[in-house]
N, C-alpha and C positions, 0 to 999 in steps of 0.2 A: 917867444912861443911861435910855433908853426902856424901859418895862416889856416884857419879852420875850414876854408873853402876848398883847400886842396885835398882831393880824395886819394888815399893810398891803399892799395890792395894788400892782402896778407903777404904777398910776395915782394912787398916794398916797391911796387911799381907805381909811378905817378899817373893817375888817371885824369881824364878831362874833368874840370870842375862842373858841378851842377849848381846853378844859381838858386838862391833862396828868396828872391824878390817876390815870388808868388806865395810864399808861406803865410803872410798875413791874411790872404784870401782864404786859404785852407783853414786857418784858425777861426775865422769868422763863420764859415759854413759849418764846421764841426761844432762850434759853440751853439749855433741855431739848432742843428740836429740833436745835440745833447738836451737842450731845453725842451724842444717840442716832443722828442721821443720820450723823455722822462715824464712829461706831463701826460701824454696819451697812454703810455704803458702803465704808468702809475694809477691812472683812472681805471684801467681794465683790471689791474691787480686788486684795487679797492672793491671792484665789483665781485671778484672772486671771494674776497673775505666776507662780503655781505651775503653772498648766496652759496656758500660752500656746500650746504646739504643738497641743494638742487643739482649742482654741477657734478656731484660725486656719482650720479647715476648714469653718466654718459661718457663713453670712451672718447668721443669727439672733444668733449670739454677737457679731458685729460691732456690730449695733444695740444689743444689751444692754450691751455694753461702753461704747458712747458714752452710753447712758442713765445708766449708773452714773457715768461721768465727769462728766456734766452735774449730777447730784445731788450728787456730791462737791464740785464747784466751787461749787455753790449754798450748800452748808454752809460753805465757806470765806468766803463773802461775808456770812454772818450776823453775825459780830462787829461789822462796821460798822453793820449794822441795829440791833444792840443798843445801840451807842454813840449812834446817832441818837436813840433814845428817851430816852437820858440827857440830851440837849440841853444839855450843859455848855460847848460850844465851837463857835464859828463855823467853825473849821477842820474839826472833825469833821463838821459839817453839810455843808460844801462837799465833803468827801471822799466822804461817803455819797451825796449827791445827784448826784455825777458818777460816780465809780468804783463805789461800793457798789450803788446802785440799778441802774446799767447792768448790772453783773455778775449781780445777782440776777435781773433780768427776762430777760437773755440766756439764762441757764441754765434758767430756768423754761420758756421757749418751746422751748429745745432738748429739754427733757424731754417737752414736749407733742408735738413733731414726731417724736422717736424712739419714743415710745409708738405713734404712728400707723404708723411703719415696722415695728415689731414686729408689730402687728396685721395689716398688709398681708403681711408675711412668712408669718404663720400661715395667712392666707387663701390665699395662693399655694401653700402646702404641701398644702392640701386640694384646690385646683383642679388643681394640677400636682404630684402626689405624687412624680413621678420627678425633680423639681428641674431641669427643662430650661429653665425661663423664665430669661431673661437677668438679671432682677432678683434671682434667687435665688443668683447667683454671689457669691463672696466679693469679687472685684474690683469688681463693681457696687456692692456694699454699702459698700466703702471709699470709692469715688468719691462716692456719694450722701451719705455721712456728711461727707466733706471739704467738698463744695459747701454742705451745710447750715450747717456752722460758719462758712464764709466769708461766706455771705449774712447770717447773724445778726450777725457782726462788722461787716459793712458798714452795718448799721443802728445799732449801739451806739457804734462808735468816732467817727463824725462828731458824734453827740449829745454825747459827752464833750468833744471838742475845742471845739465851739461853746459849750458851757457855760462853759469856762474863758476863751475869747476874749471873751465878752460878759458876764462876771460883773460885778456891781455892788458898790460898797462898802456895808457894812451898819453900822448903829449898834446893832443888837440881835440876839439869837439867834432866828432864825425858828422857827415851830412845824412847818412842813412845807416840802418842796422847792419847791412852787409859788411861794413868795415869793422864791426866788432866780432864777427864770426871767426872762430878757429876753423881749421880744416874739418874736424869732426862735427862741429855744429853746422857748418855749411853743408856737409853730406847729409846730416839728419834733416836739415831744413828742406833739401831737395826731395828726400824720401817722403817726408810728411806731406809736402805739397803735391807730390805725385799721387799719394793715396787720396788726398782731398779732391784732386781733379777727377780721379776714378769715381769717388762718391758723387761729385757733381754730374758726371756723365750718366751714372745709373739713375740719379734722381730725375735728370732731364728726360731720359728715355721713358721712365715711369710716368711722368706727368703728361708726356705726349700720348702715351698709351691710354691713360685714364681719360683724358679729354676726348680722344678719338672714339673710345668705346662709348662714352656718354653721349657724344654727338650722334653716333650711329643709332643708339637706342632712341634718341629724340626723333630722328628721321623716321625710324620704323614705327614709332608710336603715332606720329603725325600722319603717316601714310595709312595706318590702320584706323585713325581717328579714335584712339583710345582715350579714356577719361584721364589717364595718368600723364598725358603728354605735357600738360601745363606744369606739373610738378617736375618732370624731367627737364623742361626748358629752364626752370629755376635752378635746378642742379647744374645744368651746363653753364649758366651764367655765373654761378658761384665758382665753378671750376675755372672758368675763363679769367675771373678776377685773380685767382691764385696763380695761374700760369703766367698772366701778364706781369704781376709783381715779380715773380721769379725771373722772367726773361729780362725785364728792365733793370733789375738790381744786380743779378749775378752772371748773366751771359757776357756782358762787356768785360767784367772783372776777370773771368777765366780766359777769355780770348787774349787778354794782355798779360795775365799772370804767368802763364806757362813759359813763354819766351823770356820774360823778365827774370824768373827764378833761375833759369839755367844760364843766363848771361851775366848774372850778378857777380861782381868782383872779378870780371875778366877784362876790365877796362874797355869793353866794347859796348857798354850800355850807353846809348846815345841819350842826350837830354830829353829828346822827344819821347822816347820809350819810358823814361823815368817819370815824366809828367803825365803821360797816358796812364801809367800804373797808379799814380797818386789820384788822378781824376776818377779812374775806374773804382778804386777803393772807396772814394768818397760817395760815389753813386751806390755802391753795394751797401754802405752803412745807411743809406736813405731808406732801406727796408724797415728800420725801426719806426719810421713815420707811416709807412704804407701797410705794414702787417695788421695794424688795428682795423683796416678795411676788411680784411679776411674775417676777423672776429665779428664785425658789424653785420656782414652779409650772412654768416653761418649761424649766428646765435640769436634766436628770436627774443629771448628774455633780455639780452643786452640791448637789442634795438628798442625794445619797449622802454627800458630804463632811460636810454638816450632821448627818446621821444618825450618821455615825461619830463626830463630835465629841460629840454628845449621849450616845451609848453610852459613850464614854470618860469623860465627866464622871460619868455614873451609876455606872460601875464604880469610879472613884476615891472617890466618896461612900460606896459600899457598903464598900469596903476600909477607909476611915477609920472608919466606924461599927463594923466588926468589930474593928478594933484597939482602939477605945475600950471 
């Protein structure tokens, strides 16, 4: 059997080997992200189930609900990612590079887009505080959310189908998904990531615009000593939390992703770039643990429930200590 550490491109060129000694570290980190993300987002989904009637009256809650669903589904795709780093089976590699990677990146970009929708909703809340804009209605939010999921599925499903149709027989366990790509899958892979990069840029520009506009209104309100300045300051804080999570999780990933995608399988991908890509992907997945902060800051009823739960825990601890 051929040494699985030797990477061979589709043109049968022998590429420089990429070591797997750091894979146990990635497996450990993704396992922690899986457990913590599943716990946090599961708690939020439970909150949705308990308060469905109240949340149905707010377009913001529709977007937050979809953001939480995207994070929860991303968590469910992590076990395949963990198995991928184990690299013990060609079948596992094929499953990850088709279903696993597709699900991971679909839900990652769903999170990016719904973060933009949340920011736009907060911006419209300031511009149109009466809620008269059509995009502030619950029906519009549901339609926008449904169209978003359909568009993302339209990108990921054809990739998965094409991957299985054009898959090639292997004599070794590949080190990364690029070695399983046919020429058509590789082309489609580049097209999809180009479109996703455009989505990222549009969302980035939108978030900067929303934060700048809200900051400007805060400054004007403070200069005029308006009574609404305190509320605007709170809105700017919430927007800053959203923008900070977006920048921390997704900016490093896209800075590394673009050169990596177009150098994949050209035998010019240096190990440093490969590991940077792996680290940046890991940081981007960290958003499943940070996005609940967005929900905490933007949803009053959720904060109240968390506070009640914390008070209950403290009371139980105090009672236990008194009994002891």
